[in-house]
C-alpha positions as CSV (number, residue, x, y, z in Angstrom):
1,X,14.7,23.2,20.7
2,X,14.1,19.5,20.7
3,X,12.6,17.2,18.0
4,X,10.2,14.4,18.7
5,X,11.9,12.3,16.1
6,X,15.0,11.9,14.0
7,X,15.0,12.4,10.2
8,X,16.6,9.5,8.5
9,X,17.4,8.7,4.9
10,X,17.1,5.0,4.0
11,X,17.4,3.1,0.8
12,X,14.1,1.4,0.4
13,X,13.9,0.9,-3.4
14,X,13.0,-2.7,-4.1
15,X,12.8,-3.6,-0.4
16,X,9.7,-4.7,1.6
17,X,8.5,-2.1,4.1
18,X,5.7,-2.6,6.6
19,X,3.2,0.3,6.8
20,X,1.0,0.2,10.0
21,X,-2.1,2.4,10.0
22,X,-4.7,3.9,7.8
23,X,-6.2,7.2,7.1
24,X,-4.6,10.4,5.8
25,X,-1.2,9.9,7.6
26,X,-0.8,6.4,6.3
27,X,-1.8,7.4,2.8
28,X,0.8,10.1,2.8
29,X,3.5,7.7,4.0
30,X,2.4,5.2,1.3
31,X,2.8,7.8,-1.4
32,X,6.3,8.6,-0.1
33,X,7.2,4.9,0.0
34,X,5.8,4.3,-3.5
35,X,7.8,7.2,-4.9
36,X,11.0,5.8,-3.2
37,X,10.4,2.5,-4.9
38,X,9.6,0.5,-1.7
39,X,7.4,-2.5,-1.8
40,X,4.7,-2.0,0.9
41,X,3.8,-5.3,2.5
42,X,1.4,-6.6,5.1
43,X,2.5,-6.4,8.7
44,X,2.9,-10.1,9.0
45,X,5.6,-10.2,6.3
46,X,8.7,-11.7,8.0
47,X,11.0,-10.5,5.1
48,X,10.5,-6.8,5.9
49,X,13.3,-5.2,8.0
50,X,11.7,-1.8,8.3
51,X,8.3,-0.6,9.5
52,X,6.6,2.8,9.5
53,X,3.9,3.5,12.1
54,X,1.3,6.0,10.8
55,X,-1.3,5.6,13.6
56,X,-2.3,8.8,15.3
57,X,-3.6,7.5,18.6
58,X,-0.6,6.8,20.9
59,X,-2.1,3.8,22.6
60,X,-3.0,2.1,19.3
61,X,0.5,2.9,17.9
62,X,2.3,1.5,20.9
63,X,0.1,-1.7,20.7
64,X,0.9,-2.1,17.0
65,X,4.7,-1.7,17.6
66,X,4.5,-4.2,20.5
67,X,3.2,-7.0,18.2
């Protein structure tokens, strides 16, 4: 059995995190980030060292990551 991803535990409390996307998937990720104490910032924020992509369409997700 293979996994399409890798589960990671990161300390995000008090740290800026970029969240790319909208809709239900992004809303769920935002709730998780909020509960973990992260500061969700705009994708242009240079201080963020971590980003989460919650875009369902592969082509749009890949384009967002390539920025």
